[in-house]
C-alpha positions, 0 to 999 in steps of 0.5 A: 499500500504505497503513499508518497511518504517517507514510511511506505517509500523506503519499504517499497525500495527495500521490498523492490531489491528482494522481490523485483518484478513480483512487487506491485503497488496499490494506492489511491488518487485523489484528483479532486483534492490536490492537498491529499492527492500524492499521485505524482510522488507515487508514481514517480517512485513506482517508475524509478523501481520499475514496479506496476502501480494500481490506482484506486479512485479515491472519489469512489470510496470516500471516507463515510461512503459506506455506513453499515456493519461491513466496516466494523468488527465485532471485537470493538466499537471502533470505525474508521472513516477511511475503511471504504478506501482501505477495503477497496485496497484489499479487494484490488489486491486480492483480485490480482493474486496478492497474498501479502500486503505490506503497509507502513501504518506505524512508521510514524511511531519510530520517531521521537516527538520533537520537543524531546530533541533538546533534552536528548542532546543535553543528555548526550552531551552534544553541545554544538547541536544543543546550542543550535536548537536553543539559538533557533528558539531564541530567533523565532520566539519573542523573549516574553514567550520564550518559557512557553517554547515547547522544546525549552519547556521539555528540557527544563522539566527534565532538568527540574525533575518535574513529573507529568501531570495526572492523566484526567478523563477528556471533557467529551466523555459521556456518564458511562465512560466516565464511570469506566475511565481509569488512568492509563495503567503502568503495565510495563514499568521498565519503560519508565526507566528509559531516558524518555519514557514517552518514546519507549512507550510510543515503541513497546506499549501495547497500543504501539502496534496501532491496531495491527491484530484488529486489522487482520480481521478485515484483510483476512476477508480477502484472503490477504495477510497484512504486514507492517515492516516497522513493527520489527523489534530490532528496529524499534530497539535500534530507534529507542537507543538512537540519538534523536538527532537522527530523527530531526536534523536541520528542520528536516523530519525522519532524517535517518530514513531520508539519508538511508535512502540517498541514492536509492530513491529519486532525489526529488522524493527523498528530500520533499516535505510531507505531502498528502493531507488526509485531514482534507480527504476526511473533510471532503468524505464528511461533507458529501455524506454529512446528511446520512451521517447526521441522520444515523447518529441522531436516530441512534443516540442511545448507543453513543450517548452513554459514552460521549456527550451529545453536545460534543459530538453534535459540535464536531458533526457541524465543525463548530470551532473544533480542533481537528482531533475533536473532529474524530468524535464523529467516527468514534460515535459511529463506531458504537452504532455500527458495533451495536448493529454488528453484535445484533446481526451475530446474535440473529445468526446464532439464534437461527443456527440453533 
């Protein structure tokens, strides 16, 4: 599943070295949404590797375009708004005889948060690069707001031994969810012994696999196994111990990946900034299918209002000055609706088989 980014791109380069002409790429194209469309970059990389790329028209499979139980699994009340596109990738792959599909969904998790960079440089006594980070903050931030600069705040908090604030339940949770809410458990205390516990949890905590096992349920419907090369344990251990300056350098993201691809992929691809803004695709799908989403949520409020505040979901649905991450309350609430329907279907199937 090839995008135009520096996760699936390097994975394709290495796979092509081992598989040659047996490797195929499957990618969606969003002609009507240039901010989300990466087809130019996908085509550039595929042509340089000599691999066939199969185009999936994103306009035909926009987020929220299918709102039925095929979009969820019975194990969990989770709805991915991009599920129609993902399932179409699986279907197209199976149609062409694919048995193993590489997906680089967890690639971003390899890299530490940029606010940890100065802390890491100081710990490693990399004084020249530490001074560069400090000087950049001084140039870009007014003196009266310097204490609010995230990278400086993180380093200062580490120096004075400030502990993270206790986790609190989000204010958009409904009454049943608040009663059930518990602070994140410290099920792997050894992760807190690392220099950067948040990065360690990002790499090795249970949630770090990004729902890989859950996703297998969907691709197995088509007889396909989905693999993520960035789940490799040794690779993650390497990134845990690697200097953060290998991830963030000279205002360049994923520096180590870009350097490893020097001379192995087109230079234009290797050095480009981030492209393919999926929030544009999300918004386009929600706008096109807004009436059906709204109707379903309002008709089935009893399934999600115990878990989510109604006014928060309605605000998110109508985009009333809510940040992007709260916009996700729309698919979250849809997850409860479709999951309940899925369970009813399974129950009816069991009863009819008795």
